[in-house]
C-alpha positions, -999 to 999 in steps of 0.1 A, spaced: 495 267 -251 481 254 -216 488 218 -206 450 211 -206 449 224 -243 480 201 -251 461 170 -233 430 178 -253 444 178 -286 463 146 -277 433 128 -270 419 143 -302 445 131 -324 443 96 -305 409 92 -315 420 92 -352 448 67 -347 432 34 -334 452 8 -321 433 -18 -340 412 -12 -370 399 -51 -366 386 -41 -331 365 -12 -343 348 -27 -375 335 -58 -391 363 -79 -410 348 -73 -442 350 -35 -440 384 -38 -429 391 -61 -457 377 -34 -478 400 -8 -467 431 -29 -471 422 -42 -503 404 -16 -523 404 19 -504 443 22 -491 458 25 -525 489 48 -524 476 72 -494 493 76 -461 491 46 -433 460 66 -416 440 79 -446 418 64 -471 431 70 -506 405 96 -522 407 84 -557 403 50 -551 373 56 -526 357 78 -552 361 54 -580 350 22 -559 318 40 -547 309 53 -581 296 23 -598 272 22 -613 262 60 -603 289 83 -616 297 110 -588 281 93 -559 317 83 -547 327 119 -545 294 130 -527 298 101 -505 336 110 -495 324 145 -488 295 130 -465 321 110 -444 343 140 -442 315 163 -431 302 137 -404 337 132 -389 352 167 -393 322 193 -387 331 229 -392 325 257 -367 327 285 -396 291 296 -391 287 285 -429 268 251 -421 277 216 -428 281 225 -466 311 244 -458 344 231 -476 364 210 -455 401 207 -464 407 175 -444 413 141 -459 394 112 -447 410 88 -423 404 50 -421 390 56 -387 366 81 -402 354 57 -427 348 28 -402 327 53 -382 304 59 -412 305 21 -424 294 12 -388 266 36 -389 254 25 -423 255 -12 -414 231 -4 -383 207 15 -404 186 -14 -419 160 -11 -388 157 27 -389 141 37 -422 138 74 -410 176 74 -403 184 56 -437 162 82 -455 180 111 -440 215 99 -444 212 93 -481 191 125 -486 220 141 -467 247 129 -489 228 146 -520 221 178 -501 256 184 -492 247 185 -455 218 214 -461 185 207 -443 167 205 -477 171 192 -512 172 215 -543 155 203 -573 187 192 -589 200 173 -560 163 157 -556 169 144 -593 204 131 -588 191 111 -557 161 97 -573 181 85 -605 209 73 -583 182 52 -563 168 38 -594 202 26 -607 212 13 -575 180 -5 -570 186 -22 -604 223 -28 -595 214 -47 -561 192 -71 -583 221 -74 -609 211 -53 -637 224 -21 -652 197 1 -666 205 37 -682 180 63 -681 179 73 -719 143 83 -729 124 115 -719 97 96 -708 118 76 -683 133 108 -670 98 124 -667 85 96 -644 115 102 -621 113 138 -622 80 138 -608 89 125 -576 119 146 -575 101 176 -577 78 166 -549 108 160 -525 124 194 -535 95 212 -521 97 196 -485 109 220 -462 134 199 -443 147 166 -438 120 156 -414 94 164 -439 114 145 -466 114 116 -445 76 119 -437 66 120 -472 86 91 -484 76 71 -454 39 76 -461 39 75 -497 69 56 -512 87 39 -480 109 16 -503 122 45 -522 158 43 -509 158 6 -498 175 -6 -532 199 23 -527 207 12 -492 211 -24 -503 238 -15 -528 256 4 -506 258 -25 -479 268 -47 -508 299 -24 -515 308 -20 -480 305 -57 -476 327 -65 -507 297 -84 -521 290 -59 -551 304 -68 -587 295 -38 -609 316 -56 -638 290 -82 -637 259 -63 -640 236 -73 -671 226 -44 -690 191 -39 -700 187 -32 -735 146 -28 -736 134 4 -726 99 -14 -715 94 -45 -695 88 -71 -722 51 -79 -721 40 -48 -704 37 -11 -710 57 -3 -680 94 12 -683 118 3 -657 116 34 -639 80 34 -636 77 -2 -624 105 6 -601 83 34 -585 51 14 -583 72 -13 -563 82 15 -539 46 24 -532 24 -4 -532 26 -34 -504 50 -61 -514 24 -86 -516 18 -73 -552 52 -72 -564 78 -97 -545 62 -129 -562 57 -111 -598 73 -126 -627 78 -106 -660 94 -119 -691 126 -101 -701 151 -105 -727 181 -93 -706 190 -131 -699 183 -154 -726 146 -146 -724 143 -163 -689 118 -152 -667 130 -126 -641 114 -116 -605 106 -80 -602 117 -77 -567 107 -47 -544 131 -18 -545 
């Protein structure tokens, strides 16, 4: 191996072994790494099991998809098989910091926000198939509820059908640009609640164990199911939703605000 190749490899290795994690990430992200994501893993790697468990509340499987996304973003393959090719590399703490910093900067860029979360569920492909679309929409609904302090499982076929309609539409979009355009033009807040919950997880502010379970299938005093009310709030101007109060039995009959997704 030539000297230039050796130097290049050393530079590449150095990129994954920073002198100071604190210098690269907000304190809350470093704290999350140290307290929740290190586990029994090596000094430089994120503990895979701890990572997947932490990010899978309240959406089972999201932690695995998110871990694979972090891997793809930081260890792109050149196999010619696309971003979805299997990557046999562990996620380092530096990898996680790079992805966390990007996520924390996305609140002002709706298009990039949409593409990132769609990419997590598409496994890096340029479009969503119907199954991935369905999983994305269900996750977005559950994370939106979680970001407001509630846990709502999708148990009725009528609930699933409401979410399936929007999922089917996303699966017909030809690429990520088309998906982003459709969401921004028709339901701009569709993934906002998902992003809010992920930010809460990154900042160590989320407490999945404290989520209040919603027992009623429909909002009390209304014929709206929770998924349908959520989709409406994603589509109509915030003026019509942020000040609304709907009585619910999930918290001793107190009035709860139906927040925008």
